[in-house]
N, C-alpha and C positions, 0 to 999 in steps of 0.2 A: 536505395531512394524512393520514396511515398511512390511512384508511377510505379515501380517494380510489384510492390505489392496489390496495385490493382490489373495486374495484366492478365490476361484469359489464363485455364492450366497451361502448359506446356509440354507436359508428360504424361504417357499415358495413365503411369499411378495419379497422376493428381485429378486426367480426368474422370475417372474410378471413383475422386472422393475421397484417394490416401493420400495424406502429402511423401511426394517424394523425398529422400532422407535430402538432397539439396536446400526443399522449402521449407522442412525442420530448423535445418542450420540455419538458415537463412530471418526465420520466424524468430527464436532463440535469440541469434546476434541481435533482432531490433530489439526485442523485449529489454536485453544488456543495455543495449543506448537509451532508451527511453527511461530505462530506470537511473541513469546515471544521468541523465540532462536534467529530469525530474526530479533533482534531488532528493530518493529516496535513500540514498547511503546517509547524508545528513544526519538525519532522526534513526536509523532505523539501524546503521552500522556500531558497534561501540567505541569509543575513542576516536570519533568524527570531529564532535564538540570541540576539543582536546588537540585538534590538528595531527591526530594520530589515528586516522581509523584501521581498524584491525580489522581485512579483507580477510583473514583467515574464520573469521566470525562474521561476514558481508551479510548482511541484512536480516541479523539474529538477535536484534531488539535491544533496547535500550533500560539500565536499571533509572535513568532518570524523568524524573516525573514534571507533568508539565501542570505546572498548578494554574487556574483560572477560576474564572466562576460556576464550570461546569463542574469542580472536583479537584481531581489531577488524575491525569490517561498519563500511559505511555504507552511509546512507541512498540508495538507488537511485532514476534518474532515472525518473519516472513520467510524461515527459510523450509524446506520440507518435512521438517521433523515432525511426525504424528502425532506425541504426544503435547508437543510444548508450542508447536509452530503451526502452518498453516498447511501439513502435508496427507490431513482428514477433506478437505478441499476441491472439491472439483475445479478446473480449468472455468467452469461456466459461473459455479457461485463465486470463485473473485471476481468474475466480473461484472456479475448482477450487484455486488457489494461494491466495487468503483461506481456502478450506475445510479443507487442509490442513498451509498451513504450508511447501508444497515449487514449490518456482518448475516453470512448463514447463519446463528444462532441464535436472529432476531436480536441480537443488539446495536446501539449504533455506533458510528464511530466518531468517537469524540475529537474535538481540536486538539489538537495543532491538524490531525491530516486532512489534509484538502480536497478531499472528497469532493466538491463540487467543482473543481479545477477536473478531476479524474471524469468524471460524468462529461466530459466534454468532449474527452478526447473518442478517437473512433471506434468501433469494435474491435476491428482489424490490427488496431494497437491495444489494447486492452486486454486481447487475447495473448498479443506475441509477451505484454508484460507477465499476465497468470503463468505462460506457458514458461517463463523464464523463471518467476519465483519457485514454478514447481519441480525444474531443474537444476537449483541448487542443491548445493551439499548441504544435508539435514546437518542442524544443530544444536543441541538441546539444551537450551535455554529457557526458564520460564520465566517471564515478565510476570513485575508484580501487578496485580488487579489493580483496575481504575477505583480510585477513593472517590466517593458523591461528594460535592456540597460540603463543606463545616467539618465532614473525618480528618480527622491524623493522619499524617504521614509524614516520616521522620529524615529524608535520605533527602538525596542530592535534587533538588525542583531548579525549575526555566518557569518565573514566575509571569502572569497576565493580570494587570491590577483588572478589577470591574471595567465597562466600557465608560469612558466622558459622554456628554450627552451627545456630542452630535457623532458618534460612534456607534450606540448603544441602538442595541436592534429596535427596529419600530413596529408597530400593532398596524395594520392594514386599517385600511378606513372599514366604519362597519357597512358590509353589503360587498364587499369586494374579495 
């Protein structure tokens, strides 16, 4: 439960700043739970959109493009593969990306990644998610690079049309 995460350290190792083995297991279990209920598998696990998620390649990204006014974006490989995934990021860098919507390389997280939802998650839960992602089996899968607006992409896409007037981003009034 969430209360268990707020409790004071109860083991000598935890009191010295070193997580006890049970604490690490609980953190990873919490991260697995959160990535499941927050829908991470929906976009980042191959086959999910077709009713057959391939959990042997869990969270290894997708070649289905999300096409919209931002161009075409792809659900990234979230496994700790150092070449094609997030294995070169630290837990803190992953948490910072969730908070800001900016990847450690300075690139923005593009739609439909709901990073503003993640920005509202507690630090403890974001660290649990990041630790869980870094604990996964590395899967080598290079996701296509994002395509800028007007660029060409001929693969499978889910298209988000330009917004109607009601849904269009608004410019704040001058002086605000």
